N, C-alpha and C positions, 0 to 999 in steps of 0.2 A: 724449453719448448721450441721457441723460434729464435732466430738470430737478431731480430729487431724487437727490443722490449715493448715498444708501443703497440705491437701486434697483440700483446696480452690484454690490452684494454678493449679489444674488439669483443671480448667475452664478459666484460664488466656489466653488472646489472643496471648501472646508471645509463639511461638512454643518451644523455648529453655527452658523457665521456665516450661511449661507443661511437656516436656520430662524429665527434671531434677527431677521434683516432682514425676513423674511416676516411674522413676528408683529408687528413694529413697523409695517410698511407696511400691514398688513391694517386698521389703524385709521384710515387716511388716505383721504379721498375726493379723488382726483386722476386726471386723464386718463392720465398716465404710469404710475401704479400700475395703473389699469384695463387698460392694454395689456400690462403685464408679468405679471400674475397668471395668465392662461390658460396661459402657457408652463410655469408651475410645476406644472401638473397632470401633467406627465410627469417630474417630478424623481425622482431615484433614492432620495431619502429620503421614506419614507411620511409623516412628520410635516410635511414641507414641502408635500407633495401635499394633505394634509388641511387644512392652514392655508389653502392657496389655494382649495380647494373650499369651505370654510366662508365665506370672504370673498366669493367669487363668488356663492354661493347667498344670502348676506345682501343683496347688491345686486340679484340677479335669481333668485328661487326656482325659475324654470323653466330656468336655465342648464343645457343638456343635457350639455355636456362635464363640468361640475362634478358633476352628479348621477351620471354614469357613473363618474367617478373615485372618488367617495365609495362607490358601490355596489361597485366592484372591490376597494377596500381593506376593505370590510366583510366580504367573503368571502375575504380573503387568508389564506394558510396560516399566517403568523406570528401568534400570539395577541396580541402587543403591538400589531400593526397593526390587528387587528379591534377590540380594546378602544378604541384611540384614535379609530377611526371611529365 
């Protein structure tokens, strides 16, 4: 599927494994990673979404979907999600 095996963990049902993979991959500049991260903006785990948004915005500060995801989590009802954003 992808050239970096760790990318496959981004689709793992375990939240912790997805988050760990996202955090590790966020530091890598790679085309496969670039293609995988926009999908994480819709992850069920807010920390995975925020990790993806931060990485995408670091590469492209005008990334509209990442800005929208970050804004949505900033106004989220759960306090821990707002604080993380």
